[in-house]
N, C-alpha and C positions, 0 to 999 in steps of 0.2 A: 838684811835688806836695808836700803838707804832711802829715806824720804827727803826729797829736795823741795823746799818750800820758800815762799816769799816772806822774809822776816819783817817787812814793813807792813804787811797785811795783818790786820787784827784778827780776822777770821782764821787765817793760816796759823798765826802764832798761838791763838787759843786752841786750835785743833792739835797743834804739837803738844801743848800743855796737857790736853786731854789724853793724848797717846802716851805721854810720859807717865801719867798716873795709872794707866790701865795696861801697859805693856809689861806685865809682871815677869815674863820670861826674857825681857830685854832683847827681843829679836830685832827691833827697829833701831836704826841709827839715823842721824839727821844731818843735813847740810843745807845751808841757806842759799838762795839764788844769788845773794850778794857776795858769797865767798868764792874764792878761786876753785875750790873743789866742786861746789854747786854748779858754777858756770861750766866747768868741764863736763860734768855729768849731763847737764842739759844739752850741751853741744853734741855730745855723743848720741843723745836721744833725738837729735834733729829739732830741738825746741829753741826758740828765740830766747837767749839768756838775758837780753836787754829788757824785754817786756813779755815774760811768760804768762800765759793764761791757764796754766795747768801746773799742778804739782806732779812730780814724777816719783815713781817707786822703782828703784833699781835693785834687781835681784842678781844672783851670781851669774845667770846666763840670759836674763831677759829684762826688759824695761816695760813698765806699764804707765799709761797716762789717763787722764780724765776719770770717768766713772770706774774703769777697770782698776785703776790705782787705788781708788777709795775702797772698793770691794775687797781687794787683796789685803789692804791694811786692816780692814775690819776683821777679815778672816784670821790674820796673824794674831789678833788680840785674844782669840779664843771665845769661850762662851761668856755672855750671851750675844756678843757682838758678831759672832759667826752667823747669826740669823740674817744679817744683811746679805748673806750669800744668796738668799731668795731673789734679790734684785736682779740676778743674772737671768731670771725669767723674762724680764723686761728687755725688749730689743735694744741693742747697743746704740743705735742712732737716737732713740728717745732718751736713754740714760745720759748719753753724752751731750745732747742738746740742752737738757736741764743743767748739767754740770757747767756748760759754757755760759749759760745765762747768769748763773751765780758768779762764776769766775769773772765775767766781764763787768759786773756791777759790785764786786766785792769791796772796793774802797768806798764807794758811795753808800752802800748798805751797812757795812760793818766798821768802816773807818780805816785809817792809815796811821802808822807810827812814824814819827820823824827819825827816831833812832831804831836800829835793828833790835829784834828780840834777843835777849841774852838768857841762856839757861841758868838755873840755880847751880851752885857748886857741885851738888850731888849728881847732877845730870850732865855736867860739862864733858865728861869722857865719852858720851854717846854722840857728840857733835863733831863732825869732820870740818876742818877749816880749809 
């Protein structure tokens, strides 16, 4: 599965660092919104690649956005992160509304990088350019 994220967003970049440390089975790969591969994946998902307000999780046969993408990523991490799966009990319109509020204010609340996030050498192979 490929996580497409905004490398200028500090929340997004820190989330990817969190995932890199906890994805022990290395199921997740990553592409930035700013990369050609990331823009192509976003376009295929019907998301504005210029100003995306969601990260995207791309599987072999399906794409998830907003709260569904977050929950799928948590599930991929295994225990104890799979407990987040309980959030599926919350109706999707409520989960997604909360996700959109955070996404809309992510730069103001968490900050923005001037330069794109760069992975450490040991993780570089997991990034698609």
